[in-house]
Each structure stands twice: as C-alpha cells, then as structure tokens.
Wavefront OBJ file of the C-alpha trace (Angstrom):
o trace
v 27.573 -16.535 1.127
v 26.501 -19.454 3.343
v 22.835 -20.145 4.287
v 23.287 -18.769 7.807
v 24.571 -15.441 6.490
v 21.767 -15.279 3.918
v 19.140 -15.842 6.607
v 20.727 -13.200 8.852
v 20.799 -10.642 6.033
v 17.182 -11.457 5.175
v 16.001 -10.814 8.731
v 18.077 -7.668 9.014
v 16.611 -6.334 5.764
v 13.067 -6.961 6.991
v 13.832 -5.223 10.319
v 15.186 -2.104 8.561
v 12.248 -1.945 6.155
v 9.778 -2.483 9.010
v 11.336 0.439 10.894
v 11.232 2.668 7.798
v 7.595 1.746 7.101
v 6.655 2.372 10.750
v 8.249 5.812 10.781
v 6.565 6.793 7.535
v 3.135 5.476 8.496
v 3.094 7.393 11.789
v 3.725 10.644 9.921
v 1.442 9.777 7.019
v -1.601 9.242 9.255
v -1.146 12.804 10.520
v -0.734 14.206 7.010
v -3.744 12.259 5.743
v -5.875 13.552 8.636
v -5.228 17.267 8.101
v -4.494 17.669 4.378
v -8.145 17.808 3.250
v -9.006 20.274 6.012
v -6.171 22.554 4.952
v -7.093 22.306 1.262
v -10.681 23.339 2.007
v -9.502 26.232 4.182
v -7.118 27.589 1.556
v -9.333 26.768 -1.423
v -12.420 28.268 0.195
v -14.728 25.443 -0.926
v -15.612 21.859 0.103
v -14.904 20.915 -3.529
v -11.205 20.748 -2.556
v -11.863 17.883 -0.079
v -10.679 15.032 -2.307
v -7.900 16.924 -4.054
v -5.026 16.290 -1.575
v -5.368 12.485 -1.545
v -5.719 12.515 -5.344
v -2.503 14.539 -5.672
v -0.688 12.163 -3.303
v -1.892 9.117 -5.224
v -0.913 10.801 -8.503
v 2.616 11.297 -7.194
v 2.721 7.666 -6.065
v 1.480 6.447 -9.456
v 3.786 8.615 -11.579
v 6.844 7.979 -9.420
v 6.565 4.216 -9.006
v 7.521 3.122 -12.521
v 10.629 5.297 -13.111
v 11.950 4.640 -9.613
v 11.166 0.934 -10.041
v 13.191 0.919 -13.272
v 16.014 2.707 -11.447
v 15.886 0.054 -8.698
v 16.235 -2.641 -11.342
v 19.473 -1.047 -12.565
v 21.015 0.350 -9.379
v 19.421 -1.609 -6.546
v 16.685 -1.236 -3.944
v 18.728 0.804 -1.462
v 19.343 3.753 -3.778
v 15.804 3.665 -5.196
v 14.187 3.695 -1.759
v 16.559 6.453 -0.636
v 15.601 8.671 -3.590
v 11.936 8.234 -2.738
v 12.499 9.281 0.859
v 14.454 12.349 -0.218
v 11.515 13.302 -2.474
v 9.249 13.013 0.560
v 11.611 15.088 2.709
v 11.634 17.826 0.079
v 7.860 17.572 -0.401
v 7.173 17.888 3.332
v 9.215 21.084 3.536
v 7.467 22.510 0.455
v 4.017 21.619 1.826
v 4.922 23.197 5.171
v 6.065 26.349 3.401
v 2.740 26.369 1.527
v 0.830 26.293 4.815
v 2.923 29.075 6.354
v 2.456 31.303 3.296
v -1.173 30.208 2.649
v -0.189 29.206 -0.887
v -2.424 26.357 -2.082
v -0.367 25.636 -5.204
v 2.830 25.276 -3.178
v 1.029 23.030 -0.699
v -0.248 20.713 -3.452
v 3.200 20.594 -5.088
v 4.612 19.386 -1.782
v 1.911 16.724 -1.544
v 2.859 15.455 -5.013
v 6.448 14.819 -3.892
v 5.142 13.221 -0.700
v 3.142 10.915 -2.948
v 6.330 9.882 -4.751
v 7.826 8.900 -1.401
v 4.723 6.919 -0.520
v 4.776 5.007 -3.819
v 8.485 4.271 -3.393
v 8.222 3.104 0.205
v 5.348 0.801 -0.727
v 7.854 -1.002 -2.956
v 9.832 -1.808 0.172
v 7.705 -4.960 0.457
v 9.339 -6.235 -2.744
v 12.773 -5.579 -1.252
v 11.806 -7.744 1.738
v 10.792 -10.514 -0.668
v 14.090 -10.148 -2.552
v 16.104 -10.732 0.600
v 14.342 -13.973 1.558
v 13.888 -17.412 -0.055
v 10.604 -18.400 -1.724
v 9.181 -20.224 1.302
v 9.533 -17.101 3.494
v 8.677 -14.348 1.004
v 5.073 -13.756 2.063
v 6.019 -13.675 5.758
v 8.780 -11.153 5.031
v 6.415 -8.968 2.996
v 3.718 -9.156 5.648
v 6.104 -7.921 8.338
v 6.907 -4.812 6.300
v 3.182 -4.216 5.696
v 2.674 -4.671 9.447
v 4.666 -1.463 9.926
v 1.499 0.393 8.935
v 0.007 -0.579 12.308
v 2.401 1.844 13.977
v 0.800 4.726 12.093
v -2.685 3.613 13.094
v -1.865 3.767 16.790
v 0.923 6.355 17.110
v -0.352 8.889 14.561
v -3.398 10.238 16.482
v -1.620 10.808 19.848
v 1.357 12.306 18.005
v -0.975 14.722 16.207
v -2.535 15.686 19.537
v 0.900 16.415 21.014
v 1.922 18.494 17.969
v -1.351 20.470 18.110
v -0.763 21.211 21.786
v 2.755 22.426 21.006
v 1.428 24.718 18.254
v -1.117 26.271 20.611
v 1.468 26.800 23.348
v 4.024 28.292 20.928
v 1.644 30.485 18.933
v 2.496 28.726 15.673
v 0.071 28.599 12.760
v -2.382 25.736 13.220
v -1.533 22.505 11.357
v 1.820 23.823 10.090
v 4.113 21.870 12.410
v 3.165 18.314 11.272
v 4.775 18.877 7.875
v 8.166 19.633 9.411
v 7.777 16.650 11.744
v 7.104 14.543 8.636
v 10.267 15.953 7.031
v 12.274 14.925 10.102
v 10.731 11.432 10.077
v 11.621 10.957 6.413
v 15.160 12.191 6.999
v 15.642 9.601 9.771
v 14.127 6.918 7.519
v 16.462 7.936 4.672
v 19.524 7.654 6.910
v 18.349 4.249 8.121
v 17.831 2.826 4.632
v 20.795 4.478 2.900
v 23.182 3.685 5.716
v 22.180 0.159 6.719
v 20.323 -1.601 3.876
v 23.445 -3.535 2.873
v 23.954 -5.836 1.046
v 21.339 -4.624 -1.379
v 18.188 -6.795 -1.351
v 18.365 -7.184 -5.128
v 21.843 -8.701 -4.785
v 20.458 -11.106 -2.187
v 17.678 -11.993 -4.658
v 20.266 -12.977 -7.256
v 22.012 -15.206 -4.713
v 18.708 -16.867 -3.790
v 17.902 -17.358 -7.493
v 21.255 -19.032 -8.095
v 20.809 -21.244 -5.016
v 17.338 -22.296 -6.191
v 18.745 -23.172 -9.619
v 16.179 -21.178 -11.579
v 13.290 -22.554 -9.537
v 10.706 -20.615 -7.631
v 8.443 -20.186 -10.649
v 10.544 -17.838 -12.788
v 12.823 -18.540 -15.758
v 16.634 -18.393 -15.575
v 16.913 -15.281 -17.773
v 15.341 -11.863 -18.094
v 12.262 -11.493 -20.334
v 10.873 -8.445 -22.050
v 7.615 -6.903 -20.828
v 5.510 -8.571 -23.541
v 6.662 -12.018 -22.444
v 5.895 -11.198 -18.807
v 2.418 -9.936 -19.715
v 1.667 -13.263 -21.408
v 2.238 -15.117 -18.125
v -1.235 -15.714 -16.696
v 0.163 -15.718 -13.160
v 1.269 -12.124 -13.729
v -2.292 -11.247 -14.743
v -3.655 -12.931 -11.605
v -1.164 -11.183 -9.312
v -1.939 -7.750 -10.748
v -5.698 -8.371 -10.803
v -5.761 -9.448 -7.152
v -3.799 -6.405 -5.946
v -5.656 -3.870 -8.110
v -9.111 -5.328 -7.334
v -8.356 -5.336 -3.616
v -7.232 -1.716 -3.753
v -10.235 -0.605 -5.776
v -12.766 -2.270 -3.454
v -11.028 -0.989 -0.330
v -10.868 2.614 -1.510
v -14.465 2.543 -2.733
v -15.756 1.407 0.667
v -13.213 3.078 2.952
v -13.633 6.524 1.390
v -17.416 6.576 1.389
v -18.144 4.934 4.775
v -17.315 8.041 6.891
v -19.586 10.130 4.627
v -22.340 7.502 4.872
v -21.995 7.381 8.681
v -22.115 11.148 8.874
v -25.363 11.132 6.877
v -26.701 8.631 9.440
v -25.840 11.139 12.224
v -22.997 9.179 13.803
v -20.599 11.120 16.029
v -17.092 11.830 14.729
v -15.672 9.685 17.551
v -17.700 6.681 16.359
v -16.522 7.238 12.784
v -12.896 7.395 13.917
v -13.233 4.068 15.757
v -14.613 2.440 12.619
v -11.517 3.637 10.734
v -9.298 2.243 13.523
v -10.984 -1.169 13.116
v -10.407 -0.911 9.386
v -6.702 -0.150 9.794
v -6.347 -3.031 12.246
v -7.844 -5.304 9.596
v -5.416 -3.920 7.021
v -2.261 -4.279 9.100
v -2.794 -5.877 12.505
v -3.033 -9.498 11.339
v -0.581 -9.121 8.463
v 2.038 -11.448 9.954
v -0.445 -14.312 10.337
v -1.787 -13.747 6.815
v 1.775 -13.885 5.474
v 2.478 -17.154 7.297
v -0.682 -18.656 5.806
v 0.301 -17.505 2.313
v 3.679 -19.224 2.689
v 2.016 -22.354 4.083
v -1.102 -22.924 1.920
v -0.067 -21.081 -1.245
v -0.624 -17.784 -3.052
v -3.778 -18.484 -5.134
v -5.764 -20.075 -2.243
v -5.110 -17.041 -0.036
v -5.996 -14.662 -2.867
v -9.330 -16.490 -3.091
v -9.732 -16.187 0.692
v -9.052 -12.434 0.473
v -11.606 -12.023 -2.335
v -14.215 -13.931 -0.345
v -13.600 -11.736 2.710
v -14.128 -8.660 0.540
v -17.296 -10.213 -0.900
v -18.647 -11.066 2.567
v -18.004 -7.503 3.739
v -19.963 -6.211 0.735
v -22.866 -8.531 1.548
v -22.877 -7.457 5.195
v -22.545 -3.700 4.588
v -26.196 -2.973 3.649
v -27.578 -4.998 6.592
v -26.872 -2.449 9.321
v -26.038 1.179 10.041
v -24.735 0.911 13.613
v -21.096 1.819 14.220
v -20.076 -1.645 15.573
v -21.592 -3.303 12.491
v -19.843 -0.957 10.079
v -16.643 -1.421 12.091
v -16.913 -5.188 11.484
v -17.549 -4.564 7.783
v -14.479 -2.344 7.364
v -12.367 -4.742 9.453
v -13.230 -7.515 6.970
v -12.502 -5.146 4.068
v -9.048 -4.458 5.518
v -8.313 -8.143 6.165
v -9.469 -9.140 2.673
v -7.334 -6.390 1.166
v -4.301 -7.639 3.104
v -4.675 -11.199 1.798
v -5.076 -9.972 -1.797
v -2.249 -7.424 -1.460
v 0.356 -9.671 0.167
v -0.724 -12.764 -1.781
v -0.615 -10.965 -5.124
v 2.661 -9.189 -4.318
v 4.303 -12.464 -3.292
v 3.076 -14.238 -6.429
v 4.498 -11.370 -8.468
v 7.919 -11.758 -6.833
v 7.764 -15.539 -7.333
v 7.358 -15.358 -11.096
v 9.822 -12.548 -11.847
v 13.536 -13.050 -12.334
v 15.571 -10.600 -10.170
v 16.549 -8.686 -13.330
v 12.858 -8.198 -14.183
v 11.570 -7.131 -10.789
v 12.350 -3.415 -10.476
v 10.790 -2.196 -13.710
v 7.856 -4.631 -13.651
v 6.966 -4.091 -9.996
v 7.195 -0.330 -10.512
v 4.685 -0.612 -13.359
v 2.364 -2.720 -11.193
v 2.528 -0.213 -8.341
v 1.629 2.541 -10.803
v -1.515 0.566 -11.663
v -2.228 0.027 -7.952
v -2.125 3.741 -7.193
v -4.239 4.554 -10.238
v -6.841 2.071 -8.950
v -6.680 3.668 -5.501
v -7.151 7.106 -7.020
v -10.076 5.880 -9.135
v -11.684 4.317 -6.063
v -11.145 7.427 -3.944
v -12.593 9.804 -6.550
v -15.234 7.449 -7.920
v -16.714 6.529 -4.548
v -18.033 10.039 -3.997
v -19.644 10.244 -7.433
v -21.187 6.768 -7.156
v -22.475 7.437 -3.647
v -24.026 10.740 -4.678
v -25.570 9.381 -7.890
v -26.574 5.828 -6.940
v -26.487 5.544 -3.145
v -24.569 3.407 -0.675
v -26.190 0.067 -1.501
v -25.498 0.258 -5.241
v -21.880 1.243 -4.494
v -21.589 -1.878 -2.332
v -22.960 -4.144 -5.107
v -20.451 -2.711 -7.583
v -17.682 -3.406 -5.048
v -18.951 -6.990 -4.686
v -18.582 -7.617 -8.415
v -15.052 -6.167 -8.458
v -14.015 -8.272 -5.440
v -14.883 -11.517 -7.244
v -12.836 -10.819 -10.389
v -9.657 -12.627 -9.196
v -11.747 -15.683 -8.241
v -13.221 -15.743 -11.741
v -9.720 -15.471 -13.232
v -8.446 -18.429 -11.178
v -11.492 -20.493 -12.172
v -10.977 -19.639 -15.853
v -7.256 -20.460 -15.780
v -7.661 -23.793 -13.992
v -10.698 -24.966 -15.969
v -9.325 -24.052 -19.386
v -6.371 -26.414 -19.111
v -4.179 -24.356 -21.450
v -0.910 -26.300 -21.376
v 0.971 -23.528 -23.183
v 0.511 -21.103 -20.284
v 2.444 -21.503 -17.040
v 0.463 -23.379 -14.410
v -0.539 -21.695 -11.173
v 2.096 -22.453 -8.532
v 1.222 -24.175 -5.284
v 3.579 -21.883 -3.398
l 1 2 3 4 5 6 7 8 9 10 11 12 13 14 15 16 17 18 19 20 21 22 23 24 25 26 27 28 29 30 31 32 33 34 35 36 37 38 39 40 41 42 43 44 45 46 47 48 49 50 51 52 53 54 55 56 57 58 59 60 61 62 63 64 65 66 67 68 69 70 71 72 73 74 75 76 77 78 79 80 81 82 83 84 85 86 87 88 89 90 91 92 93 94 95 96 97 98 99 100 101 102 103 104 105 106 107 108 109 110 111 112 113 114 115 116 117 118 119 120 121 122 123 124 125 126 127 128 129 130 131 132 133 134 135 136 137 138 139 140 141 142 143 144 145 146 147 148 149 150 151 152 153 154 155 156 157 158 159 160 161 162 163 164 165 166 167 168 169 170 171 172 173 174 175 176 177 178 179 180 181 182 183 184 185 186 187 188 189 190 191 192 193 194 195 196 197 198 199 200 201 202 203 204 205 206 207 208 209 210 211 212 213 214 215 216 217 218 219 220 221 222 223 224 225 226 227 228 229 230 231 232 233 234 235 236 237 238 239 240 241 242 243 244 245 246 247 248 249 250 251 252 253 254 255 256 257 258 259 260 261 262 263 264 265 266 267 268 269 270 271 272 273 274 275 276 277 278 279 280 281 282 283 284 285 286 287 288 289 290 291 292 293 294 295 296 297 298 299 300 301 302 303 304 305 306 307 308 309 310 311 312 313 314 315 316 317 318 319 320 321 322 323 324 325 326 327 328 329 330 331 332 333 334 335 336 337 338 339 340 341 342 343 344 345 346 347 348 349 350 351 352 353 354 355 356 357 358 359 360 361 362 363 364 365 366 367 368 369 370 371 372 373 374 375 376 377 378 379 380 381 382 383 384 385 386 387 388 389 390 391 392 393 394 395 396 397 398 399 400 401 402 403 404 405 406 407 408 409 410 411 412 413 414 415 416 417 418
C-alpha cells in the first residue's frame, strides 16, 4: 500500500469514527439527562439519583477489557460493532423497562448501554491505529471532537422528542430510548459496513513502514513487560487522574450551584461551557500534542486542572463557575488525548487491543469513583475541601514526570519527545 493510499484510508477511518461518535453522543446526552429522573421516579427515593450513571460506568468498565482483547485478535471493526449491538439491545431493554415501570429491567438496559459507551470510547485508539505517529494525536482529537455534537444537538433533540410524546399520548421519557436504539443501529451499519481496511491492519503497515520506530519494540510483549515501561505508567496516570478530577468537580458543581440558589437554566449553561471545554477545542489540542510532544501537553493539562481547582473556591457566580468547568474540561482533554496518544505510541499493534481495553477499564472505574465519591465528599467535607483533594490528584502526573526525568534511570525507556 503506497503512502497516498495509507493517508486516504487514515482520513476515511477518522471520518467514519467521528460520525459514529457524533451519533452516539447526541443520543447519550439525552439518556444522561433523563436516566436519573426516571430512576428516582421508579425507585421512589432520591437515593436512586446516582445509580444510573454508576450502572452505565460499570458496564463500560466491565466491557472494555474483554472487547479490547477481542479487538486485538479480530480487529477494531468487529469489536466496535459488537459494542454498538450491545447498546442497541440495551436501549430496547431500557425502553421496555420504562414502558412496564420495571426498574430492574431499566437498569439492565443501562448496563448494556454502558458496554457500548466503553467500546465506542476505544474508537479513539482505532483512529490512532490508522494514522502515522506524527498525526496520531490529531486523529484521536477529531474523534473526541464528535462529543461536541451531543452537547449541542442533544438538548433540542430531547425537546422535539418530548413534544412528540405529548402530542402522541406516549408515556413520558419512553421515546428517547428507542431513538437511541435507532442511532446505535445506524452507527453499527456505518462502522461494520465501511470501516475497511481494519484500523489494526493499517497500524501493522505503519509499524512496518516505521521500521519498529515510534517508541515501541518490534515484537509483542506480555503484560508484565508493558507494566514495567514507565511511559505506560505515565499515560495511564494522566488519563485516570484527569477523569477522576473531572468527575469529582463536574458531578458536584450542579449540586453546589443549587445550594447557592442558582436557577436550573444557569446550571445548564455552566455544563454547556464544561462540555465545550471537553470537546470544542479538541482538534487544536491534538495538533499541539503532535507538534510539541505528549509529556509537555500532559503537564499543560494537569496545570489547567490545577488552576481550575485554585479558582473554584474564589467565586459562586454562574459565569465564574462556568469558567472553572471550562478549564476543567480543557485540562481533561489535554490529559486524555495526550495520555491516549502516548499509550498508542509505546504499544506494538499486537499489544494494543488487550492493553488499551484494560486501561479503559481503569478509566471507567476512576470515573465511577469520582461520580460516587464526589457526593460523599461534598456532604461530609464541603465544596472547598473537595476542590483541594482534586488539586492534589491533578498534580500526580506532573510529579511522575519530574520523578522519571530527575532519577535518570537508564534501564527504563526514556520519555519520548513525540
């Protein structure tokens, strides 16, 4: 395959994955908005508020590793397709749970939806597979950018669906689940039908063309050998720390604003600013990661998270908190894309599926811990203490980079410049 064909396949892969991510994110914003409300209604207690997101994250965590291992053996296309079919099935089951007022059935559907979310998140690795080392971060960032579609299309789509339910006499908040099923079916057909050649096959071609360069060895290693690579530790730490800080602050800020008597509209705008920080500038972050290197941009992301933590206690106005959550989202993006790109850099194509699946399991566990833990910490210690804990977590990758570079351990792989 000549370089022109490789480049064309790389761009085509990114376009398909961007479309799939956009479709999913638009439906997921709707599901995320109403799932807690439905759980409280059917459960009869506010104690059910955090259960739906926890179930979704549990599905994402438990599904990522086995599907990642499957991707390593059979390719990205089939692995991503299985995840979307799980989501299609889960959406139908959740919708049936709403129609029958069966909470257990509803939560079972959410679990399968979580599997689809965890699988689709691994689409960023497929984008990296299909592109050479100097364009990996940009390719990943474009797939992550697909989340912007959900931020802006989800709310008006939910409004249109709600209006249709009222006009048709359907049970309130039942229709979105079948819309989500349709979205996932379209996404499945897109990926299964058009994601060819498989991104993992393109990764092998790139690896051969680079002659074993790009930071990874020419052969496959076992998991113990990969875990000994300090760059692997840095990549995982940056992604997990970013997720933990983001979920700690993102989950508790609406509750904090509500306690400060902010209107729901103001709270929703703060979340919009946060999502714009997460996704809106992703392309430019990816270009910077490819240009200045992975570790420097991980440091930049950590510092943005730290600055947001320092700013958070200084004001309670909605515009101020909107700025804080925007910086949280932007810092998360730099840590997430930078760490994910570094992970792809150091893994041989034969190692990527199983190892990246394991990493994404850790990511979703961190997100679940942040989502659940934020409420307990806020209730027990208050908003300011929660922010100081988040500050400490945000600086962990910076401390790791300082330790690795100052120790001068020649037996460990050096941090790459790219």
